[in-house]
C-alpha positions in Angstrom: 17.0 -16.4 17.9 13.5 -17.0 16.5 12.0 -14.5 18.9 14.6 -11.9 18.0 13.9 -12.4 14.2 10.1 -12.2 14.9 10.6 -8.9 16.9 12.4 -7.4 13.9 9.7 -8.6 11.6 7.0 -7.0 13.8 9.0 -3.7 13.9 9.3 -3.6 10.1 5.6 -4.4 9.9 4.6 -1.5 12.1 7.0 0.8 10.2 5.2 0.0 6.9 1.7 -0.3 8.4 1.9 2.8 10.7 4.9 5.0 10.1 4.6 5.2 6.3 0.9 5.7 6.4 -0.6 8.7 4.5 -3.8 9.5 2.7 -2.4 8.8 -0.8 -1.0 5.4 0.2 -4.3 4.6 2.0 -6.1 4.9 -1.3 -3.4 3.5 -3.6 -2.3 0.3 -1.8 -5.8 -1.1 -1.0 -6.6 -0.6 -4.7 -3.5 -2.2 -6.0 -3.7 -5.1 -3.6 -7.2 -6.1 -4.8 -6.8 -8.8 -7.4 -10.3 -7.9 -8.8 -8.9 -4.6 -10.0 -6.3 -6.4 -12.2 -8.4 -9.2 -13.7 -9.4 -7.2 -16.9 -5.8 -6.2 -17.5 -4.5 -9.7 -17.0 -7.2 -11.2 -19.3 -6.5 -8.7 -22.1 -2.7 -9.3 -21.9 -3.2 -13.1 -21.9 -5.6 -12.9 -24.9 -3.1 -10.6 -26.7 -0.3 -13.2 -26.3 -2.7 -16.0 -27.3 -4.0 -14.3 -30.4 -1.2 -12.0 -31.6 1.9 -13.4 -30.0 2.5 -16.1 -32.7 3.6 -19.6 -31.7 5.8 -18.3 -28.9 3.0 -16.2 -27.5 0.7 -19.2 -27.4 3.2 -21.3 -25.6 3.8 -18.5 -23.1 0.1 -18.1 -22.6 -0.3 -21.8 -21.8 2.8 -21.5 -19.6 1.2 -18.6 -17.6 -1.8 -20.7 -16.8 0.3 -23.6 -15.6 2.6 -21.3 -13.6 -0.2 -19.5 -11.8 -1.9 -22.9 -11.0 1.4 -24.2 -9.6 2.4 -21.1 -7.7 -1.0 -20.6 -6.1 -1.4 -24.2 -5.1 2.2 -24.2 -3.7 1.6 -21.1 -1.6 -2.0 -21.3 -0.7 -2.5 -25.0 -0.1 0.9 -26.4 0.7 3.2 -23.8 2.4 0.5 -21.9 4.3 -0.9 -25.0 5.8 2.6 -26.3 6.5 3.8 -23.2 8.4 0.3 -22.1 9.8 1.5 -18.6 10.6 -1.2 -16.3 12.0 -1.7 -13.1 10.1 -0.5 -9.9 11.8 -4.1 -8.5 11.8 -5.1 -11.5 13.8 -2.0 -11.6 16.1 -1.0 -8.0 16.8 -2.6 -5.0 18.4 -3.3 -1.7 16.7 -3.0 -3.0 13.2 -4.3 -0.6 10.5 -6.5 -3.0 8.5 -7.4 -1.4 5.2 -9.0 -4.4 3.5 -11.3 -7.2 4.5 -10.0 -9.5 7.2 -9.3 -13.2 6.4 -8.7 -16.2 8.6 -6.3 -17.9 6.2 -2.6 -18.3 7.2 0.1 -15.7 6.5 3.3 -17.3 5.3 4.1 -16.9 2.5 2.2 -14.2 0.8 0.4 -15.7 -2.2 0.2 -12.2 -3.7 4.0 -12.0 -3.6 4.5 -15.6 -4.8 2.1 -15.3 -7.8 3.2 -11.8 -8.9 6.9 -12.5 -8.7 6.4 -15.8 -10.4 4.7 -14.1 -13.4 7.2 -11.1 -13.3 10.2 -13.4 -13.4 8.7 -15.7 -16.0 7.8 -12.9 -18.4 11.0 -10.9 -17.7 13.1 -13.9 -18.7 11.2 -14.4 -21.9 10.6 -10.7 -22.7 13.5 -9.0 -21.0 12.7 -5.5 -22.2 9.7 -5.4 -20.0 11.5 -6.5 -16.8 11.5 -3.2 -15.0 7.8 -2.7 -15.5 7.1 -6.3 -14.4 9.2 -6.2 -11.3 7.9 -2.7 -10.3 4.3 -3.9 -10.4 5.2 -7.1 -8.5 7.1 -5.1 -5.9 4.2 -2.7 -5.4 1.7 -5.4 -5.0 3.9 -7.3 -2.5 4.6 -4.1 -0.5 0.8 -3.4 -0.4 0.3 -6.5 1.8 2.0 -5.3 5.0 0.7 -1.8 4.3 -2.9 -2.9 4.3 -2.2 -5.0 7.5 -2.5 -8.6 6.3 1.1 -9.8 6.0 4.5 -9.5 7.7 7.5 -8.3 5.7 9.0 -11.8 5.9 5.8 -13.2 4.2 6.3 -11.0 1.1 10.1 -11.5 1.1 9.8 -15.3 1.2 6.9 -15.1 -1.3 9.0 -13.0 -3.7 11.9 -15.5 -3.6 9.7 -18.6 -4.0 7.8 -17.0 -6.8 11.0 -15.9 -8.6 12.5 -19.4 -8.4 9.3 -20.9 -9.7 8.9 -18.3 -12.5 12.5 -18.8 -13.6 12.2 -22.6 -13.8 9.0 -22.3 -15.8 10.6 -19.8 -18.1 13.5 -22.1 -18.8 11.0 -24.9 -19.7 9.0 -22.6 -22.0 12.1 -21.3 -23.7 13.3 -24.9 -24.2 9.9 -25.9 -25.7 9.9 -22.9 -28.0 13.5 -23.6 -29.1 12.5 -27.2 -29.9 9.7 -26.0 -32.3 12.2 -23.4 -33.8 14.7 -26.2 -34.5 12.0 -28.4 -36.1 10.9 -25.4 -38.3 14.5 -24.8 -39.4 15.0 -28.5 -40.1 11.8 -28.6 -42.2 12.9 -25.5 -44.1 16.4 -26.9 -44.7 15.0 -30.2 -46.0 12.5 -28.4 -48.2 15.3 -26.1 -49.6 17.5 -29.2 -50.3 14.7 -31.0 -52.1 13.8 -27.9 -54.2 17.4 -27.4 -55.1 17.7 -31.0 -56.3 14.6 -30.7 -58.4 16.0 -27.6 -60.1 
């Protein structure tokens, strides 16, 4: 059964890596898969939340830092070393490798884990941006087999793990924000009651 599932995984990988290849994708996916091309955008958005997002935005900004730390450590240091799956570019012949090769393990894809963690986290808190968030996360995840460094199952598992982690963190942040909201309402109610008595 394991061999059968792996053979399907390999077929899907070659379909994405070879069959879907074209000059436009060969430029687009190596660009989008490179984290360095996203750093400035991520920093600007994070600073916007921190400075202009009010109390909720500041809580979310702190939550993002904790979430990324947790998701990256989980995928890169725990799960990859646990499963020790060799990357397709190091295990298969005739792989179209469009980015620099790495010797780290393949399962799960940290790009998929991290991007779906953030997408799910922010989509839960700011639902009107969910389509944009999940579109970006999906494109980044899809780029990994296209450029030759991950199997499809790597990004699928990474997306599921990231989504679960992002959802849990979102519930925690929402709970914290609601706690501060209730405290603010209580203080306002107490102040109103005291002011009314004085009048």
